[in-house]
N, CA, C, O and the ligand as a Tripos MOL2 file, in Angstrom:
@<TRIPOS>MOLECULE
protein
  273   271    69     0     0
PROTEIN
NO_CHARGES

@<TRIPOS>ATOM
      1 N           0.8400   -1.2100    0.0100 N.3       1 MET1
      2 CA          0.0190   -0.0040   -0.0050 C.3       1 MET1
      3 C           0.8530    1.2290    0.0100 C.2       1 MET1
      4 O           1.8180    1.3170    0.7700 O.2       1 MET1
      5 N           0.5160    2.1770   -0.7980 N.am      2 LYS2
      6 CA          1.2280    3.4280   -0.8790 C.3       2 LYS2
      7 C           0.7490    4.3620    0.2380 C.2       2 LYS2
      8 O          -0.4260    4.4350    0.5970 O.2       2 LYS2
      9 N           1.7200    5.0400    0.7320 N.am      3 ILE3
     10 CA          1.3880    6.0560    1.7710 C.3       3 ILE3
     11 C           0.9670    7.3480    1.0490 C.2       3 ILE3
     12 O           1.6450    7.8880    0.1740 O.2       3 ILE3
     13 N          -0.1960    7.7830    1.4930 N.am      4 ARG4
     14 CA         -0.7270    8.9710    0.8800 C.3       4 ARG4
     15 C          -0.2380   10.2340    1.6160 C.2       4 ARG4
     16 O           0.1150   10.1860    2.7940 O.2       4 ARG4
     17 N          -0.2270   11.3150    0.9180 N.am      5 LYS5
     18 CA          0.0230   12.6060    1.5520 C.3       5 LYS5
     19 C          -1.2110   13.2950    1.7810 C.2       5 LYS5
     20 O          -1.8800   13.7210    0.8390 O.2       5 LYS5
     21 N          -1.5660   13.4340    3.0320 N.am      6 ILE6
     22 CA         -2.8310   13.9870    3.3900 C.3       6 ILE6
     23 C          -2.6640   15.1880    4.2620 C.2       6 ILE6
     24 O          -1.9410   15.1240    5.2570 O.2       6 ILE6
     25 N          -3.2970   16.2790    3.9360 N.am      7 ASN7
     26 CA         -3.2140   17.4250    4.8110 C.3       7 ASN7
     27 C          -4.4850   17.4740    5.7190 C.2       7 ASN7
     28 O          -5.6010   17.1880    5.2850 O.2       7 ASN7
     29 N          -4.2520   17.8420    6.9630 N.am      8 CYS8
     30 CA         -5.3170   17.9670    7.9100 C.3       8 CYS8
     31 C          -6.2120   19.0780    7.4090 C.2       8 CYS8
     32 O          -5.7300   20.1750    7.1310 O.2       8 CYS8
     33 N          -7.5830   18.8070    7.2790 N.am      9 PRO9
     34 CA         -8.4720   19.8550    6.8260 C.3       9 PRO9
     35 C          -8.6060   21.0140    7.7640 C.2       9 PRO9
     36 O          -9.0960   22.0680    7.3590 O.2       9 PRO9
     37 N          -8.1990   20.8700    8.9830 N.am     10 TYR10
     38 CA         -8.3600   21.9280   10.0020 C.3      10 TYR10
     39 C          -7.1260   22.7430   10.1640 C.2      10 TYR10
     40 O          -7.2010   23.9460   10.4110 O.2      10 TYR10
     41 N          -5.9400   22.0920   10.0250 N.am     11 CYS11
     42 CA         -4.6790   22.7480   10.3000 C.3      11 CYS11
     43 C          -3.8660   22.9730    9.0410 C.2      11 CYS11
     44 O          -2.9390   23.7830    9.0160 O.2      11 CYS11
     45 N          -4.2180   22.2640    8.0270 N.am     12 ASN12
     46 CA         -3.5410   22.3690    6.7000 C.3      12 ASN12
     47 C          -2.0490   21.9830    6.8500 C.2      12 ASN12
     48 O          -1.1780   22.5720    6.2100 O.2      12 ASN12
     49 N          -1.7790   20.9790    7.7130 N.am     13 VAL13
     50 CA         -0.4460   20.4450    7.7660 C.3      13 VAL13
     51 C          -0.4500   18.9730    7.3980 C.2      13 VAL13
     52 O          -1.4880   18.3180    7.4840 O.2      13 VAL13
     53 N           0.6510   18.4650    7.0060 N.am     14 LEU14
     54 CA          0.7910   17.0730    6.5530 C.3      14 LEU14
     55 C           0.4730   16.1700    7.7280 C.2      14 LEU14
     56 O           0.9860   16.3650    8.8300 O.2      14 LEU14
     57 N          -0.3720   15.1850    7.4910 N.am     15 MET15
     58 CA         -0.6940   14.2460    8.5750 C.3      15 MET15
     59 C           0.3020   13.1120    8.5410 C.2      15 MET15
     60 O           0.7820   12.7190    7.4780 O.2      15 MET15
     61 N           0.6150   12.5760    9.7430 N.am     16 ASN16
     62 CA          1.5960   11.5170    9.8990 C.3      16 ASN16
     63 C           0.9360   10.1170    9.6440 C.2      16 ASN16
     64 O          -0.1650    9.8250   10.1100 O.2      16 ASN16
     65 N           1.6480    9.3180    8.9120 N.am     17 TYR17
     66 CA          1.1610    7.9410    8.7210 C.3      17 TYR17
     67 C           1.5080    7.1070    9.9470 C.2      17 TYR17
     68 O           2.6740    7.0370   10.3380 O.2      17 TYR17
     69 N           0.5340    6.4900   10.5430 N.am     18 LYS18
     70 CA          0.6800    5.7570   11.7380 C.3      18 LYS18
     71 C           0.7680    4.2640   11.5530 C.2      18 LYS18
     72 O           0.9470    3.5020   12.5040 O.2      18 LYS18
     73 N           0.6440    3.8830   10.3580 N.am     19 GLY19
     74 CA          0.6670    2.4370   10.0720 C.3      19 GLY19
     75 C          -0.6990    1.8430    9.8680 C.2      19 GLY19
     76 O          -1.6960    2.5640    9.8970 O.2      19 GLY19
     77 N          -0.7750    0.5160    9.6580 N.am     20 THR20
     78 CA         -2.0810   -0.1500    9.5420 C.3      20 THR20
     79 C          -2.3910   -0.9140   10.8250 C.2      20 THR20
     80 O          -1.5180   -1.5170   11.4480 O.2      20 THR20
     81 N          -3.6710   -0.8640   11.1930 N.am     21 LYS21
     82 CA         -4.0830   -1.6050   12.3300 C.3      21 LYS21
     83 C          -5.3790   -2.3800   12.0670 C.2      21 LYS21
     84 O          -6.2860   -1.9430   11.3590 O.2      21 LYS21
     85 N          -5.3940   -3.5260   12.6690 N.am     22 ARG22
     86 CA         -6.6050   -4.3410   12.4870 C.3      22 ARG22
     87 C          -7.5570   -3.9030   13.6720 C.2      22 ARG22
     88 O          -7.1810   -3.8750   14.8430 O.2      22 ARG22
     89 N          -8.7650   -3.5800   13.2710 N.am     23 ILE23
     90 CA         -9.6850   -3.0130   14.2290 C.3      23 ILE23
     91 C         -10.8760   -3.9670   14.3260 C.2      23 ILE23
     92 O         -11.5150   -4.3180   13.3330 O.2      23 ILE23
     93 N         -11.1400   -4.3650   15.5630 N.am     24 GLN24
     94 CA        -12.3250   -5.2580   15.7480 C.3      24 GLN24
     95 C         -13.5690   -4.3600   15.8440 C.2      24 GLN24
     96 O         -13.6130   -3.3700   16.5750 O.2      24 GLN24
     97 N         -14.5140   -4.7450   15.1080 N.am     25 LEU25
     98 CA        -15.7350   -3.9580   15.1020 C.3      25 LEU25
     99 C         -16.7380   -4.5460   16.1240 C.2      25 LEU25
    100 O         -16.7540   -5.7470   16.3920 O.2      25 LEU25
    101 N         -17.5330   -3.6860   16.6530 N.am     26 GLY26
    102 CA        -18.5520   -4.1400   17.5530 C.3      26 GLY26
    103 C         -18.1260   -4.1630   18.9750 C.2      26 GLY26
    104 O         -18.9560   -4.1480   19.8840 O.2      26 GLY26
    105 N         -16.7940   -4.1990   19.1920 N.am     27 LYS27
    106 CA        -16.3870   -4.2410   20.6060 C.3      27 LYS27
    107 C         -15.7000   -2.9610   20.9650 C.2      27 LYS27
    108 O         -15.9110   -2.4540   22.0670 O.2      27 LYS27
    109 N         -14.9090   -2.4220   20.1210 N.am     28 SER28
    110 CA        -14.1810   -1.1880   20.4490 C.3      28 SER28
    111 C         -14.5280   -0.1150   19.4420 C.2      28 SER28
    112 O         -14.3390   -0.2870   18.2380 O.2      28 SER28
    113 N         -15.0080    0.9300   19.9200 N.am     29 GLY29
    114 CA        -15.1650    2.0860   19.0570 C.3      29 GLY29
    115 C         -16.4670    2.4090   18.4380 C.2      29 GLY29
    116 O         -16.8650    1.8230   17.4320 O.2      29 GLY29
    117 N         -17.1210    3.3260   19.0280 N.am     30 VAL30
    118 CA        -18.4500    3.8440   18.4750 C.3      30 VAL30
    119 C         -18.2750    4.4850   17.1420 C.2      30 VAL30
    120 O         -19.2180    4.5720   16.3560 O.2      30 VAL30
    121 N         -16.9780    4.9730   16.8510 N.am     31 ILE31
    122 CA        -16.7740    5.7490   15.6410 C.3      31 ILE31
    123 C         -16.8560    4.8040   14.4130 C.2      31 ILE31
    124 O         -16.9530    5.2630   13.2750 O.2      31 ILE31
    125 N         -16.8170    3.5190   14.6620 N.am     32 PHE32
    126 CA        -16.9670    2.6730   13.4820 C.3      32 PHE32
    127 C         -18.3620    2.1110   13.2680 C.2      32 PHE32
    128 O         -18.6180    1.3000   12.3780 O.2      32 PHE32
    129 N         -19.2430    2.5830   14.1270 N.am     33 GLU33
    130 CA        -20.5950    2.0720   14.0830 C.3      33 GLU33
    131 C         -21.2370    2.2140   12.7370 C.2      33 GLU33
    132 O         -21.9190    1.3140   12.2470 O.2      33 GLU33
    133 N         -20.9960    3.4160   12.1210 N.am     34 HIS34
    134 CA        -21.6490    3.7490   10.9160 C.3      34 HIS34
    135 C         -21.1880    2.9520    9.7000 C.2      34 HIS34
    136 O         -21.8490    2.9430    8.6610 O.2      34 HIS34
    137 N         -20.0430    2.2810    9.8460 N.am     35 ILE35
    138 CA        -19.5780    1.5050    8.7010 C.3      35 ILE35
    139 C         -19.7940    0.0620    8.8860 C.2      35 ILE35
    140 O         -19.3510   -0.7540    8.0790 O.2      35 ILE35
    141 N         -20.4740   -0.2750    9.9440 N.am     36 ASP36
    142 CA        -20.7680   -1.6930   10.1540 C.3      36 ASP36
    143 C         -21.5110   -2.3660    9.0420 C.2      36 ASP36
    144 O         -21.4210   -3.5800    8.8590 O.2      36 ASP36
    145 N         -22.2150   -1.6110    8.3300 N.am     37 GLN37
    146 CA        -23.0560   -2.2290    7.2820 C.3      37 GLN37
    147 C         -22.2970   -2.8310    6.1430 C.2      37 GLN37
    148 O         -22.7700   -3.7600    5.4890 O.2      37 GLN37
    149 N         -21.1690   -2.3290    5.9100 N.am     38 TRP38
    150 CA        -20.3370   -2.8920    4.8340 C.3      38 TRP38
    151 C         -19.1780   -3.6780    5.3530 C.2      38 TRP38
    152 O         -18.2670   -4.0280    4.6020 O.2      38 TRP38
    153 N         -19.1990   -3.9590    6.6280 N.am     39 LEU39
    154 CA        -18.0910   -4.8340    7.1770 C.3      39 LEU39
    155 C         -18.6920   -5.8980    8.0300 C.2      39 LEU39
    156 O         -19.8230   -5.7920    8.5030 O.2      39 LEU39
    157 N         -17.9390   -6.8920    8.2120 N.am     40 SER40
    158 CA        -18.3120   -7.8590    9.2270 C.3      40 SER40
    159 C         -17.0400   -8.3460    9.8950 C.2      40 SER40
    160 O         -16.0840   -8.7080    9.2090 O.2      40 SER40
    161 N         -17.0090   -8.3600   11.2110 N.am     41 GLY41
    162 CA        -15.9040   -8.8140   11.9430 C.3      41 GLY41
    163 C         -14.8570   -7.7310   12.1640 C.2      41 GLY41
    164 O         -15.0090   -6.8870   13.0470 O.2      41 GLY41
    165 N         -13.8150   -7.7530   11.3810 N.am     42 ALA42
    166 CA        -12.6970   -6.8580   11.6300 C.3      42 ALA42
    167 C         -12.3770   -6.1020   10.3310 C.2      42 ALA42
    168 O         -12.7880   -6.4550    9.2250 O.2      42 ALA42
    169 N         -11.6250   -5.0610   10.5620 N.am     43 LEU43
    170 CA        -11.2320   -4.1780    9.4770 C.3      43 LEU43
    171 C          -9.7510   -3.8100    9.6410 C.2      43 LEU43
    172 O          -9.2850   -3.5280   10.7450 O.2      43 LEU43
    173 N          -9.0430   -3.8190    8.5420 N.am     44 THR44
    174 CA         -7.6890   -3.2890    8.5900 C.3      44 THR44
    175 C          -7.7140   -1.9360    7.9470 C.2      44 THR44
    176 O          -8.2470   -1.7350    6.8560 O.2      44 THR44
    177 N          -7.1090   -1.0040    8.6740 N.am     45 ALA45
    178 CA         -7.1530    0.3860    8.2040 C.3      45 ALA45
    179 C          -5.7880    1.0020    8.3220 C.2      45 ALA45
    180 O          -5.0130    0.7020    9.2310 O.2      45 ALA45
    181 N          -5.5180    1.8650    7.3830 N.am     46 SER46
    182 CA         -4.3480    2.7240    7.4670 C.3      46 SER46
    183 C          -4.7160    3.9560    8.2150 C.2      46 SER46
    184 O          -5.7410    4.5790    7.9360 O.2      46 SER46
    185 N          -3.8750    4.3310    9.1900 N.am     47 ILE47
    186 CA         -4.2120    5.4370   10.0530 C.3      47 ILE47
    187 C          -3.2700    6.5860    9.8760 C.2      47 ILE47
    188 O          -2.0520    6.4130    9.8260 O.2      47 ILE47
    189 N          -3.8290    7.7390    9.7830 N.am     48 TYR48
    190 CA         -3.0390    9.0170    9.7670 C.3      48 TYR48
    191 C          -3.4850    9.9020   10.8490 C.2      48 TYR48
    192 O          -4.6610    9.9830   11.2040 O.2      48 TYR48
    193 N          -2.4740   10.5910   11.3860 N.am     49 GLU49
    194 CA         -2.7440   11.4650   12.5490 C.3      49 GLU49
    195 C          -2.1890   12.8290   12.2970 C.2      49 GLU49
    196 O          -1.0530   12.9740   11.8430 O.2      49 GLU49
    197 N          -2.9730   13.8290   12.5850 N.am     50 CYS50
    198 CA         -2.5160   15.1750   12.4580 C.3      50 CYS50
    199 C          -1.6530   15.5470   13.6770 C.2      50 CYS50
    200 O          -2.0890   15.3870   14.8170 O.2      50 CYS50
    201 N          -0.4320   16.0410   13.4320 N.am     51 PRO51
    202 CA          0.4860   16.3890   14.5930 C.3      51 PRO51
    203 C           0.0550   17.6170   15.3650 C.2      51 PRO51
    204 O           0.5080   17.8800   16.4790 O.2      51 PRO51
    205 N          -0.8270   18.3500   14.7390 N.am     52 GLU52
    206 CA         -1.2580   19.5870   15.4060 C.3      52 GLU52
    207 C          -2.5150   19.3490   16.3090 C.2      52 GLU52
    208 O          -2.5010   19.6490   17.5030 O.2      52 GLU52
    209 N          -3.5150   18.8410   15.7370 N.am     53 CYS53
    210 CA         -4.7510   18.7420   16.4950 C.3      53 CYS53
    211 C          -5.1120   17.3040   16.8930 C.2      53 CYS53
    212 O          -6.0040   17.0790   17.7110 O.2      53 CYS53
    213 N          -4.3880   16.3200   16.2890 N.am     54 GLY54
    214 CA         -4.6060   14.9430   16.6040 C.3      54 GLY54
    215 C          -5.7580   14.2890   15.9320 C.2      54 GLY54
    216 O          -6.1790   13.1880   16.2870 O.2      54 GLY54
    217 N          -6.2760   14.9990   14.9300 N.am     55 LYS55
    218 CA         -7.3220   14.3690   14.1160 C.3      55 LYS55
    219 C          -6.8120   13.0630   13.4690 C.2      55 LYS55
    220 O          -5.6720   12.9980   13.0100 O.2      55 LYS55
    221 N          -7.6570   12.0440   13.4400 N.am     56 LEU56
    222 CA         -7.2740   10.8000   12.8700 C.3      56 LEU56
    223 C          -8.0790   10.5440   11.6150 C.2      56 LEU56
    224 O          -9.2780   10.8180   11.5600 O.2      56 LEU56
    225 N          -7.4130   10.0230   10.6230 N.am     57 GLU57
    226 CA         -8.0100    9.7590    9.3380 C.3      57 GLU57
    227 C          -7.7190    8.2630    9.1190 C.2      57 GLU57
    228 O          -6.6070    7.7740    9.3180 O.2      57 GLU57
    229 N          -8.8030    7.5610    8.6920 N.am     58 PHE58
    230 CA         -8.7000    6.1300    8.4250 C.3      58 PHE58
    231 C          -8.9640    5.8240    6.9710 C.2      58 PHE58
    232 O          -9.8330    6.4300    6.3460 O.2      58 PHE58
    233 N          -8.2210    4.8920    6.4400 N.am     59 PHE59
    234 CA         -8.5050    4.4010    5.1280 C.3      59 PHE59
    235 C          -8.4940    2.8440    5.1840 C.2      59 PHE59
    236 O          -7.6000    2.1780    5.7060 O.2      59 PHE59
    237 N          -9.5270    2.3910    4.6210 N.am     60 ARG60
    238 CA         -9.6330    0.8820    4.6560 C.3      60 ARG60
    239 C          -8.5310    0.2730    3.7720 C.2      60 ARG60
    240 O          -8.3050    0.6400    2.6190 O.2      60 ARG60
    241 N          -7.8900   -0.6650    4.4070 N.am     61 TYR61
    242 CA         -6.7950   -1.3630    3.7260 C.3      61 TYR61
    243 C          -7.4380   -2.3990    2.7580 C.2      61 TYR61
    244 O          -8.2670   -3.2090    3.1720 O.2      61 TYR61
    245 N          -7.0490   -2.3550    1.4980 N.am     62 ARG62
    246 CA         -7.5340   -3.3110    0.5940 C.3      62 ARG62
    247 C          -6.4240   -4.2140    0.1060 C.2      62 ARG62
    248 O          -5.3350   -3.7780   -0.2660 O.2      62 ARG62
    249 N          -6.7390   -5.4370    0.1260 N.am     63 LYS63
    250 CA         -5.7100   -6.4190   -0.3950 C.3      63 LYS63
    251 C          -5.6510   -6.2500   -1.9530 C.2      63 LYS63
    252 O          -6.6650   -6.1080   -2.6370 O.2      63 LYS63
    253 N          -4.4960   -6.2740   -2.4070 N.am     64 ALA64
    254 CA         -4.2850   -6.0590   -3.8330 C.3      64 ALA64
    255 C          -4.8980   -7.2650   -4.6320 C.2      64 ALA64
    256 O          -4.5230   -8.4310   -4.5040 O.2      64 ALA64
    257 N          -5.8870   -6.8320   -5.4700 N.am     65 LYS65
    258 CA         -6.5080   -7.8460   -6.2710 C.3      65 LYS65
    259 C          -6.1230   -7.5730   -7.7370 C.2      65 LYS65
    260 O          -6.0390   -6.4250   -8.1720 O.2      65 LYS65
    261 N          -5.9040   -8.6100   -8.4440 N.am     66 LYS66
    262 CA         -5.6230   -8.4470   -9.8940 C.3      66 LYS66
    263 C          -6.8940   -8.2960  -10.6220 C.2      66 LYS66
    264 O          -7.7990   -9.1270  -10.5430 O.2      66 LYS66
    265 N          -6.9490   -7.2310  -11.3260 N.am     67 GLU67
    266 CA         -8.1820   -6.9980  -12.1770 C.3      67 GLU67
    267 C          -8.1060   -7.9240  -13.3710 C.2      67 GLU67
    268 O          -7.0630   -8.1460  -13.9860 O.2      67 GLU67
    269 N          -9.3120   -8.4590  -13.6600 N.am     68 LYS68
    270 CA         -9.3480   -9.3820  -14.8440 C.3      68 LYS68
    271 C          -9.6390   -8.5190  -16.1020 C.2      68 LYS68
    272 O          -9.7180   -9.0500  -17.2100 O.2      68 LYS68
    273 ZN         -5.1650   19.1370   12.4270 Zn       69 ZN69
@<TRIPOS>BOND
     1     1     2 1
     2     2     3 1
     3     3     4 2
     4     3     5 am
     5     5     6 1
     6     6     7 1
     7     7     8 2
     8     7     9 am
     9     9    10 1
    10    10    11 1
    11    11    12 2
    12    11    13 am
    13    13    14 1
    14    14    15 1
    15    15    16 2
    16    15    17 am
    17    17    18 1
    18    18    19 1
    19    19    20 2
    20    19    21 am
    21    21    22 1
    22    22    23 1
    23    23    24 2
    24    23    25 am
    25    25    26 1
    26    26    27 1
    27    27    28 2
    28    27    29 am
    29    29    30 1
    30    30    31 1
    31    31    32 2
    32    31    33 am
    33    33    34 1
    34    34    35 1
    35    35    36 2
    36    35    37 am
    37    37    38 1
    38    38    39 1
    39    39    40 2
    40    39    41 am
    41    41    42 1
    42    42    43 1
    43    43    44 2
    44    43    45 am
    45    45    46 1
    46    46    47 1
    47    47    48 2
    48    47    49 am
    49    49    50 1
    50    50    51 1
    51    51    52 2
    52    51    53 am
    53    53    54 1
    54    54    55 1
    55    55    56 2
    56    55    57 am
    57    57    58 1
    58    58    59 1
    59    59    60 2
    60    59    61 am
    61    61    62 1
    62    62    63 1
    63    63    64 2
    64    63    65 am
    65    65    66 1
    66    66    67 1
    67    67    68 2
    68    67    69 am
    69    69    70 1
    70    70    71 1
    71    71    72 2
    72    71    73 am
    73    73    74 1
    74    74    75 1
    75    75    76 2
    76    75    77 am
    77    77    78 1
    78    78    79 1
    79    79    80 2
    80    79    81 am
    81    81    82 1
    82    82    83 1
    83    83    84 2
    84    83    85 am
    85    85    86 1
    86    86    87 1
    87    87    88 2
    88    87    89 am
    89    89    90 1
    90    90    91 1
    91    91    92 2
    92    91    93 am
    93    93    94 1
    94    94    95 1
    95    95    96 2
    96    95    97 am
    97    97    98 1
    98    98    99 1
    99    99   100 2
   100    99   101 am
   101   101   102 1
   102   102   103 1
   103   103   104 2
   104   103   105 am
   105   105   106 1
   106   106   107 1
   107   107   108 2
   108   107   109 am
   109   109   110 1
   110   110   111 1
   111   111   112 2
   112   111   113 am
   113   113   114 1
   114   114   115 1
   115   115   116 2
   116   115   117 am
   117   117   118 1
   118   118   119 1
   119   119   120 2
   120   119   121 am
   121   121   122 1
   122   122   123 1
   123   123   124 2
   124   123   125 am
   125   125   126 1
   126   126   127 1
   127   127   128 2
   128   127   129 am
   129   129   130 1
   130   130   131 1
   131   131   132 2
   132   131   133 am
   133   133   134 1
   134   134   135 1
   135   135   136 2
   136   135   137 am
   137   137   138 1
   138   138   139 1
   139   139   140 2
   140   139   141 am
   141   141   142 1
   142   142   143 1
   143   143   144 2
   144   143   145 am
   145   145   146 1
   146   146   147 1
   147   147   148 2
   148   147   149 am
   149   149   150 1
   150   150   151 1
   151   151   152 2
   152   151   153 am
   153   153   154 1
   154   154   155 1
   155   155   156 2
   156   155   157 am
   157   157   158 1
   158   158   159 1
   159   159   160 2
   160   159   161 am
   161   161   162 1
   162   162   163 1
   163   163   164 2
   164   163   165 am
   165   165   166 1
   166   166   167 1
   167   167   168 2
   168   167   169 am
   169   169   170 1
   170   170   171 1
   171   171   172 2
   172   171   173 am
   173   173   174 1
   174   174   175 1
   175   175   176 2
   176   175   177 am
   177   177   178 1
   178   178   179 1
   179   179   180 2
   180   179   181 am
   181   181   182 1
   182   182   183 1
   183   183   184 2
   184   183   185 am
   185   185   186 1
   186   186   187 1
   187   187   188 2
   188   187   189 am
   189   189   190 1
   190   190   191 1
   191   191   192 2
   192   191   193 am
   193   193   194 1
   194   194   195 1
   195   195   196 2
   196   195   197 am
   197   197   198 1
   198   198   199 1
   199   199   200 2
   200   199   201 am
   201   201   202 1
   202   202   203 1
   203   203   204 2
   204   203   205 am
   205   205   206 1
   206   206   207 1
   207   207   208 2
   208   207   209 am
   209   209   210 1
   210   210   211 1
   211   211   212 2
   212   211   213 am
   213   213   214 1
   214   214   215 1
   215   215   216 2
   216   215   217 am
   217   217   218 1
   218   218   219 1
   219   219   220 2
   220   219   221 am
   221   221   222 1
   222   222   223 1
   223   223   224 2
   224   223   225 am
   225   225   226 1
   226   226   227 1
   227   227   228 2
   228   227   229 am
   229   229   230 1
   230   230   231 1
   231   231   232 2
   232   231   233 am
   233   233   234 1
   234   234   235 1
   235   235   236 2
   236   235   237 am
   237   237   238 1
   238   238   239 1
   239   239   240 2
   240   239   241 am
   241   241   242 1
   242   242   243 1
   243   243   244 2
   244   243   245 am
   245   245   246 1
   246   246   247 1
   247   247   248 2
   248   247   249 am
   249   249   250 1
   250   250   251 1
   251   251   252 2
   252   251   253 am
   253   253   254 1
   254   254   255 1
   255   255   256 2
   256   255   257 am
   257   257   258 1
   258   258   259 1
   259   259   260 2
   260   259   261 am
   261   261   262 1
   262   262   263 1
   263   263   264 2
   264   263   265 am
   265   265   266 1
   266   266   267 1
   267   267   268 2
   268   267   269 am
   269   269   270 1
   270   270   271 1
   271   271   272 2
@<TRIPOS>SUBSTRUCTURE
     1 MET1         2 RESIDUE 1 A MET
     2 LYS2         6 RESIDUE 1 A LYS
     3 ILE3        10 RESIDUE 1 A ILE
     4 ARG4        14 RESIDUE 1 A ARG
     5 LYS5        18 RESIDUE 1 A LYS
     6 ILE6        22 RESIDUE 1 A ILE
     7 ASN7        26 RESIDUE 1 A ASN
     8 CYS8        30 RESIDUE 1 A CYS
     9 PRO9        34 RESIDUE 1 A PRO
    10 TYR10       38 RESIDUE 1 A TYR
    11 CYS11       42 RESIDUE 1 A CYS
    12 ASN12       46 RESIDUE 1 A ASN
    13 VAL13       50 RESIDUE 1 A VAL
    14 LEU14       54 RESIDUE 1 A LEU
    15 MET15       58 RESIDUE 1 A MET
    16 ASN16       62 RESIDUE 1 A ASN
    17 TYR17       66 RESIDUE 1 A TYR
    18 LYS18       70 RESIDUE 1 A LYS
    19 GLY19       74 RESIDUE 1 A GLY
    20 THR20       78 RESIDUE 1 A THR
    21 LYS21       82 RESIDUE 1 A LYS
    22 ARG22       86 RESIDUE 1 A ARG
    23 ILE23       90 RESIDUE 1 A ILE
    24 GLN24       94 RESIDUE 1 A GLN
    25 LEU25       98 RESIDUE 1 A LEU
    26 GLY26      102 RESIDUE 1 A GLY
    27 LYS27      106 RESIDUE 1 A LYS
    28 SER28      110 RESIDUE 1 A SER
    29 GLY29      114 RESIDUE 1 A GLY
    30 VAL30      118 RESIDUE 1 A VAL
    31 ILE31      122 RESIDUE 1 A ILE
    32 PHE32      126 RESIDUE 1 A PHE
    33 GLU33      130 RESIDUE 1 A GLU
    34 HIS34      134 RESIDUE 1 A HIS
    35 ILE35      138 RESIDUE 1 A ILE
    36 ASP36      142 RESIDUE 1 A ASP
    37 GLN37      146 RESIDUE 1 A GLN
    38 TRP38      150 RESIDUE 1 A TRP
    39 LEU39      154 RESIDUE 1 A LEU
    40 SER40      158 RESIDUE 1 A SER
    41 GLY41      162 RESIDUE 1 A GLY
    42 ALA42      166 RESIDUE 1 A ALA
    43 LEU43      170 RESIDUE 1 A LEU
    44 THR44      174 RESIDUE 1 A THR
    45 ALA45      178 RESIDUE 1 A ALA
    46 SER46      182 RESIDUE 1 A SER
    47 ILE47      186 RESIDUE 1 A ILE
    48 TYR48      190 RESIDUE 1 A TYR
    49 GLU49      194 RESIDUE 1 A GLU
    50 CYS50      198 RESIDUE 1 A CYS
    51 PRO51      202 RESIDUE 1 A PRO
    52 GLU52      206 RESIDUE 1 A GLU
    53 CYS53      210 RESIDUE 1 A CYS
    54 GLY54      214 RESIDUE 1 A GLY
    55 LYS55      218 RESIDUE 1 A LYS
    56 LEU56      222 RESIDUE 1 A LEU
    57 GLU57      226 RESIDUE 1 A GLU
    58 PHE58      230 RESIDUE 1 A PHE
    59 PHE59      234 RESIDUE 1 A PHE
    60 ARG60      238 RESIDUE 1 A ARG
    61 TYR61      242 RESIDUE 1 A TYR
    62 ARG62      246 RESIDUE 1 A ARG
    63 LYS63      250 RESIDUE 1 A LYS
    64 ALA64      254 RESIDUE 1 A ALA
    65 LYS65      258 RESIDUE 1 A LYS
    66 LYS66      262 RESIDUE 1 A LYS
    67 GLU67      266 RESIDUE 1 A GLU
    68 LYS68      270 RESIDUE 1 A LYS
    69 ZN69       273 GROUP 0 **** ****
C-alpha cells in the first residue's frame, strides 16, 4: 500500500502515517458504528494522525487484487 500525503483539513499540515491496524468492530469504538453495514468482523485500516490537532484519518486497507 502506498502512503498517501494527506493534509489535515483543519490545520492544513501534513498528517503522519501511523501504520495499519486491525480493528475489531462491535467491541471497540463507536466511531466505526456507521460503517458496520459494509463490514463484518474486523477491518484493517491505514491510520493517519494530524500532529497539530490529533485528528485521525482512516483508510480501509484493501488487499491487492488483480483485475481481470
Ligand atoms: Zn489538524
